[in-house]
N, C-alpha and C positions, 0 to 999 in steps of 0.2 A: 278722437278727442273733440270736445266741443270748443267753440271759440272762447268761452269764458274760462275754461280750464287752461287752454293754450295761453291766453293773456295772463292768467295767474302764474303759470310756470315761467313765462318770459319776464314778468315783473319780479318774481323771486330771484331769478338768475341775475337780473340787472342790479337788484339790491345787494346780492352777495358779492357782485363785482365791485360795488361801490363801498364796501366795508373798509374802514380806515385801518391800516396796518401800522403798528408802531415802527418807527424808524429803527434800523439796527444800531446797536451801540458800537462805536468804533473799536476795533480790536486793540488799538494802542491804549485805550482807556479802560480796558476790561478789569485791570487790577486797581485802578484809582477809585477811591470811595467818596461818596458825598460827605459833606461836613463843612467845617470852618477852614477856609483857605486864605492865606496871605498872598497878595499879588503886588508885585512891584516891577517897575521898568528897569531894563538893563541898558547900558552898563552903568553901574554905580549909583543910580538914583534909589535912595532908600525911603521914598515916600510910600509907605506900605498901606494898602487898603485891605481890610478884612471883609470877606464875603462869605455868607452862608450859602453853600452851593448844594442843591438837590440833585442836579445832573451835571457831572463834570464837563460834559461836552459844551455846556453853556459858556464856559470860559473862552471858547472859540470866538464868540461875539462880544468880547469884553468891552469894546468901544460902544456897543449898543446894548449893554446888559440890561438896561431898564426898558427896552422895547420888545414887543412881541414880533420876532422875526421868524421867517421860514428858513430852514437850512437843509443842505444836502451834503452827503459825504462824497468828495471828489476822489480821494485816494484813501485806502484803508489798509495800512500795513501793521505788522506786529509791534512796532516801536513808535511809528509816526502816522498821523492821519491829517488829511487836508479837508477842511470844512468850509463851504461857501454858503453865505447867507444873504438874504434880502429883507429889508425892513420897510414897514409902511412909511410913506413920506420920502422915499428915495434913497435912504441910507443903505449901504451894503458893505460887505467885506469878505475877505478870504484869509483863513488862518491855518497855519501848520502847527499842530500840537505834537510835541515830542515827549515821550515818557522817559524821564531820567531815572526815577524810582517810582513806585506806586504812590508816593507822597510828594513827588516833585515833578513839575511839568515846565517845559520851555514853550512859549507861545510866540510865534512870529505872525503878526497880523497887519493887514493893510486894507484900505478901502476908502469909502467916502462917508463922512459924517458932517451934518450941517453944511452941506455943499462944499466941504473942504476935504482934501486928501489927508489920510493919516497912514503912518507906516512906523511901527515900533516893535520892540522885542520885550516880552514880559517873562518873568519867572513867577511861578505859582507853587506854593507848597502847602500841603494840608497840615494844619496845626492842632486839630482836635475836632470835637463834635460841636454842632451848633447849640447855642443856649436854648433851652426849652422856652416856648412862648407862653407868656402869662395868660391864663384863661380869664374870661370876664368874671367868673365866680371867685377868683383868687384876689381880686382887687378890693 
């Protein structure tokens, strides 16, 4: 093999190794569907927030839901999963999501947000599909 061909083969191998692979979906969330979810704190606080969720695993970073965070699955069981995440600017968290039913989740979350600790329990339940977005031509 010539040096040029060898270099090309090595470059192709390096590029193949650098391919981004989609993170696996947590097993506990396999039956949960994207859509409109109501989220509220437990116990007893009924200040309900409605969120259109495209990826149910994003509920793990509820405290930082408006940030682009990186996450990793720490534990992946059939009913419960633990997800740890880090956000730009120093925020981070660790959440345990437990599937009660495919439309109902319990989220225990803790971490640091705005340089302050947080630790709370959430209930999330899917209540329907997200409203279709109005297109520019429909206005």
